[in-house]
C-alpha positions in Angstrom: -44.6 -227.5 125.9 -43.6 -230.8 125.3 -44.4 -234.4 127.5 -43.0 -235.5 130.2 -41.7 -238.5 128.4 -39.8 -235.9 126.7 -38.6 -233.9 129.5 -37.2 -236.9 131.0 -35.5 -238.5 128.1 -33.8 -235.3 127.5 -33.1 -235.4 131.3 -31.5 -238.9 131.0 -29.3 -237.8 127.7 -27.5 -234.7 129.7 -27.4 -236.7 132.3 -25.7 -239.8 130.4 -23.4 -237.1 128.9 -21.9 -235.9 132.0 -21.5 -239.2 133.9 -19.6 -240.5 130.7 -18.0 -237.4 129.4 -19.5 -238.0 126.3 -20.9 -234.5 124.8 -24.4 -234.7 122.8 -26.4 -232.3 120.3 -28.2 -229.5 121.7 -31.7 -230.6 122.6 -33.4 -228.2 120.0 -32.3 -229.9 117.3 -34.2 -232.8 117.9 -37.2 -230.9 120.0 -37.5 -227.4 118.3 -40.5 -226.5 120.0 -38.8 -226.7 123.8 -39.7 -223.9 125.9 -38.7 -222.4 128.9 -40.8 -223.7 131.1 -40.0 -227.3 129.9 -36.1 -226.6 129.8 -36.5 -225.8 134.1 -38.1 -228.6 134.0 -35.5 -231.0 132.4 -32.9 -229.3 134.6 -35.0 -230.1 137.7 -35.4 -233.5 136.6 -31.4 -234.0 136.1 -31.4 -232.4 139.8 -33.0 -235.4 140.7 -30.9 -237.8 139.0 -27.9 -236.3 140.6 -28.8 -236.1 143.9 -29.9 -240.1 143.4 -26.6 -241.0 141.9 -24.1 -238.9 144.0 -26.1 -238.2 147.1 -25.7 -234.2 146.5 -27.3 -231.9 148.4 -28.8 -228.2 147.3 -26.2 -225.6 148.6 -27.3 -222.8 146.1 -27.8 -221.0 142.7 -25.4 -219.9 139.7 -26.5 -217.0 137.5 -26.0 -217.3 134.1 -25.5 -214.4 131.5 -26.0 -211.6 134.1 -23.0 -209.4 131.9 -23.3 -208.0 128.6 -19.7 -209.7 127.9 -20.8 -213.3 128.5 -24.2 -212.6 126.8 -22.5 -211.5 123.8 -19.7 -214.4 123.7 -22.9 -217.0 123.9 -25.1 -215.3 122.1 -27.7 -215.5 125.0 -30.6 -213.1 124.9 -31.2 -212.8 128.7 -30.3 -214.1 132.4 -30.7 -217.7 133.7 -30.1 -219.8 136.7 -28.8 -223.3 137.3 -29.2 -225.1 140.6 -25.9 -225.6 142.7 -25.2 -229.0 144.7 -22.3 -229.8 147.0 -20.6 -232.0 144.2 -20.1 -228.8 142.7 -18.2 -227.1 145.4 -14.3 -227.7 145.4 -12.2 -226.6 148.8 -10.2 -223.6 148.1 -8.6 -223.8 151.8 -9.8 -220.4 152.7 -8.5 -219.0 149.0 -5.0 -219.4 150.3 -4.5 -222.5 148.4 -5.1 -223.5 145.0 -8.7 -224.9 144.5 -8.2 -228.1 142.5 -10.9 -229.0 139.5 -10.7 -232.5 138.4 -9.8 -232.1 134.6 -10.7 -235.9 134.3 -14.1 -235.2 135.3 -14.8 -232.3 132.7 -15.0 -232.1 129.1 -14.4 -228.3 127.9 -14.0 -226.4 130.8 -14.1 -222.7 130.7 -13.2 -220.5 133.6 -14.8 -217.0 134.8 -14.2 -214.9 137.6 -17.8 -214.0 139.8 -19.0 -212.5 143.2 -20.9 -215.2 145.3 -23.1 -214.6 148.3 -24.3 -216.5 150.9 -28.0 -215.8 152.4 -28.8 -216.1 155.7 -32.6 -215.8 155.9 -35.1 -217.3 153.5 -35.9 -214.7 150.7 -39.5 -215.6 149.6 -42.0 -213.5 147.8 -42.1 -211.1 144.6 -41.4 -207.6 144.5 -38.1 -207.6 146.3 -35.5 -204.8 146.0 -32.0 -204.5 146.6 -33.2 -202.6 150.0 -35.5 -205.8 150.8 -32.5 -208.0 150.6 -30.0 -206.5 152.5 -30.8 -207.7 155.7 -30.4 -211.4 153.9 -26.9 -211.1 153.3 -24.5 -213.3 155.3 -21.4 -212.8 153.5 -19.8 -212.3 150.1 -17.0 -214.2 148.5 -14.6 -213.7 145.6 -14.8 -216.8 143.6 -14.3 -218.9 140.1 -16.7 -220.5 138.7 -16.0 -223.4 136.0 -18.5 -223.8 133.4 -18.8 -227.5 131.1 -21.6 -227.7 128.9 -23.0 -231.5 128.1 -23.1 -230.3 124.5 -20.3 -230.8 121.7 -19.7 -227.1 121.8 -20.3 -223.5 123.2 -23.2 -223.0 120.4 -26.8 -223.6 122.1 -29.9 -221.5 122.7 -31.4 -219.9 125.9 -33.5 -223.1 126.4 -30.7 -225.6 125.8 -28.6 -223.9 128.3 -31.5 -223.9 130.8 -32.0 -227.4 130.3 -28.2 -228.1 131.0 -28.5 -226.1 134.2 -26.7 -223.0 132.9 -23.6 -225.0 132.4 -22.9 -225.5 136.1 -19.9 -227.8 136.8 -17.5 -226.6 139.7 -17.1 -224.0 142.0 -14.3 -222.2 143.9 -15.2 -220.0 146.7 -12.4 -217.8 148.3 -12.7 -216.2 152.3 -16.1 -214.8 153.5 -16.4 -211.2 154.4 -19.1 -209.2 155.5 -20.9 -207.1 152.9 -19.9 -204.0 155.4 -16.1 -204.7 154.8 -16.4 -205.6 151.4 -17.6 -202.0 150.1 -19.7 -201.3 147.2 -19.8 -204.4 144.9 -20.5 -202.4 142.2 -17.0 -201.1 141.9 -15.1 -204.2 143.0 -13.0 -204.9 140.3 -11.4 -208.2 139.3 -8.1 -209.4 137.7 -7.9 -212.6 136.3 -4.7 -214.3 135.7 -3.4 -217.6 134.3 0.2 -218.6 133.6 1.7 -215.2 134.8 -0.2 -213.1 132.3 -3.4 -211.2 133.2 -6.0 -212.3 130.4 -9.1 -210.4 131.5 -10.8 -208.4 133.5 -14.2 -206.9 135.4 -16.1 -205.0 137.5 -19.1 -206.0 139.8 -21.2 -203.5 137.9 -21.0 -206.2 134.9 -23.7 -208.5 137.1 -26.8 -206.5 136.2 -25.3 -203.2 137.0 -25.2 -204.6 140.6 -24.2 -208.0 142.2 -27.2 -207.1 144.4 -29.6 -206.6 141.9 -28.9 -209.9 140.2 -30.5 -211.8 143.5 -33.2 -209.7 143.3 -34.1 -210.6 139.8 -33.3 -214.4 141.0 -36.1 -213.9 144.0 -38.6 -212.5 141.7 -38.0 -215.0 139.0 -38.5 -217.6 141.6 -41.2 -216.0 143.0 -43.3 -216.1 139.7 -43.0 -220.3 140.4 -43.9 -220.0 143.6 -40.5 -220.6 144.5 -37.9 -219.1 147.1 -34.1 -218.7 147.9 -33.5 -221.0 151.0 -31.9 -219.7 154.1 -28.1 -220.7 153.7 -27.8 -220.6 150.3 -24.9 -219.6 148.4 -25.9 -217.4 144.9 -23.3 -217.0 142.5 -24.2 -213.5 140.9 -22.5 -214.4 137.3 -19.3 -213.9 135.2 -17.8 -210.5 135.5 -15.7 -211.3 132.2 -15.7 -213.6 129.3 -15.1 -217.4 130.8 -11.9 -218.6 129.3 -10.9 -222.2 128.2 -8.6 -224.5 130.6 -6.3 -227.4 130.0 -4.6 -229.7 132.5 -2.1 -228.3 134.8 -3.4 -225.0 134.2 -3.9 -222.1 137.0 -6.0 -219.4 137.3 -6.0 -216.5 139.9 -8.7 -214.0 140.3 -8.0 -210.7 142.6 -10.9 -208.9 143.6 -10.7 -205.7 144.7 -11.9 -205.5 148.4 -12.8 -209.0 148.3 -9.7 -210.8 147.9 -8.3 -213.6 145.9 -9.4 -217.0 144.9 -7.3 -219.6 143.1 -8.0 -222.7 141.2 -5.7 -225.6 139.9 -6.6 -228.0 137.0 -5.3 -231.2 138.2 
C-alpha cells in the first residue's frame, strides 16, 4: 500500500485532469507499487472531490470489463467497478430523443451499449446468487455508456483504471421495463449504429455470461469490503461490445432485443 498522502495527491491529479480537460500520465508510471486497495481508495477520494465540487449525489455503479471483448480491447485482466453520480446521468427523454452528450466537457470519449438494472432493495452480505438478487430488481433499461479516461490514452493497468473510476463519464438510459417483460437478458442482442451504419453488435451473455451475474459479482465484491448495494442504485452491467470513438455532431443508436432503443448525440 502507498501512503494516504500519495492517495490524495493521485486523486487530485485525476480530478484536475477532468475539470481542466488536460489528460495526465498513468499513476503507475510514478507509483509502480500501487495496488488494488490503493486504487479504490484513490477513486473514493476523487468521489469526495466530485461531491464537493458538483454537489453530485451517488446514484449507482458502473461495471467495467465484464465482457471478453472489452478486456481484450483494453488489455485488462478482470472486471472492476466505478461509482456513478448524478452528474454522470444524461436525460434520454424516455429513449425517444437523443441523450445530448456535451462533447466540450470530454477528452477522448468512447461509446458502448450496456444493459442497466435498477435495484429496489438494498443488497448486502456475501454469498449472493442469481436467485437471491432477483427480488431486488425493480427494472431493466437499455443504455449507452460514454467512457472517458483521464489519462493521455487508453493504455493503462487495471489499477490505473480503478483509480480513474473505471473511466466513468456519462450515461444515457432508455425506458425501463420490468424484468418479466424483458425476457432472458442473456439472450438480449444489441446492434450499435452510427451515421446509418451498424458498427458493432453484442449480446447480454457477454456480461459475465448473464448481466444478473455481474450484479452478483458486485454484491459479493462489495461485501468483502463490508459495503452494500443501496436501494435505488442504477447498475450498468458492462459493455456488450467494443467501445467506439465519438466525435462532435455524431449520433449513436443502440437497439436491444426485448429492451428497446436508446440514443445519444454528441453536441
